[in-house]
C-alpha positions in Angstrom: 0.1 0.3 0.1 1.6 3.2 -1.0 2.2 6.2 1.7 0.2 9.0 2.0 2.3 11.8 0.3 3.9 14.6 2.9 2.5 17.9 2.8 1.8 21.0 5.0 -1.8 21.6 5.9 -3.1 25.0 5.3 -3.5 25.2 9.5 0.4 24.3 9.6 1.3 26.9 7.0 -0.8 29.6 8.6 1.0 28.7 12.1 4.2 28.7 10.6 3.8 32.1 8.9 2.7 33.5 12.1 5.5 32.4 14.1 8.3 33.0 11.4 7.3 36.5 10.5 9.0 37.6 13.8 12.2 36.2 12.0 12.8 38.9 9.2 15.4 38.8 6.8 16.6 35.2 6.7 18.1 33.6 4.1 16.9 29.8 2.8 17.8 27.7 -0.1 15.3 24.7 -0.4 16.7 21.3 -1.9 14.9 18.1 -2.3 16.0 14.2 -2.6 14.6 13.2 -6.2 14.5 9.8 -4.9 11.4 10.4 -2.8 8.1 10.8 -4.9 6.7 13.6 -2.8 9.9 15.3 -2.0 9.3 18.2 -4.8 5.8 18.8 -3.7 6.8 18.9 0.2 9.8 21.2 -0.5 7.5 23.5 -2.4 5.1 23.6 0.8 7.9 25.0 2.6 9.1 27.5 0.0 5.6 28.9 -0.2 5.8 29.7 3.5 9.0 31.3 3.2 8.0 33.6 0.2 4.9 34.6 2.0 7.0 35.8 5.3 9.5 37.8 2.7 12.4 35.6 3.5 15.2 35.9 0.9 14.9 32.5 -0.8 16.5 30.6 -3.7 13.8 30.7 -6.1 12.7 27.0 -7.0 13.7 23.9 -5.0 17.1 22.3 -6.1 17.8 18.7 -6.3 20.3 17.6 -3.9 22.6 14.5 -3.7 22.2 12.0 -1.4 21.8 13.4 1.8 21.8 10.5 3.9 19.2 11.3 6.0 15.4 10.9 6.3 12.7 13.5 6.3 13.7 17.2 6.9 17.0 18.6 7.6 18.7 21.9 8.3 22.3 22.0 6.3 24.5 24.7 7.9 27.9 25.9 6.7 30.7 24.1 8.9 30.2 24.7 12.7 27.4 27.5 12.1 24.9 27.7 15.0 21.2 27.2 14.0 20.0 30.8 12.6 17.1 32.2 14.9 14.5 31.6 12.1 15.8 28.0 11.9 15.1 27.6 15.5 11.7 28.8 15.5 10.8 26.6 12.3 12.4 23.5 14.0 10.5 24.4 17.4 6.8 24.8 15.5 7.6 21.6 13.7 8.2 19.8 16.7 4.9 20.6 18.0 3.5 18.4 14.7 5.7 15.7 15.5 8.1 16.4 12.9 11.9 16.2 13.8 14.6 17.9 11.6 18.4 16.6 11.4 21.1 19.2 11.5 23.7 18.5 8.8 27.1 20.2 8.8 28.3 21.2 5.2 32.0 22.7 5.2 32.0 23.0 1.4 28.8 25.5 1.4 29.9 28.9 2.0 26.6 30.3 4.0 26.2 33.5 6.1 25.5 33.0 9.4 22.1 33.9 9.1 21.6 31.6 6.2 20.5 27.5 6.1 19.4 24.9 3.7 16.0 23.1 4.4 16.4 19.7 2.7 13.6 17.4 2.2 14.7 14.0 2.2 12.8 10.5 1.5 
């Protein structure tokens, strides 16, 4: 039996927008693992929220190489601390039972206020 595709409900999007508006001028990129059938649509859900609150986003979600994680992950540059907007996003998603892995990528050159939201299988 196929699993139900992941998506953010209208209520979840509304709550995320209300909470994340308190964190202006965040920079975020969204990427997805194409091996998961629902990853692109799920990544678009988050992109819609980020655009609605005026965050600096990377345009369309981009494909990523094997992220070696399941679900959602924040990708940070090196040992950078989690930006405040990402912390708030993590906390809200935990209310809905969604955990986010934190991955370090020393190759990416991100500012301290920037992060990547990755959607995996």
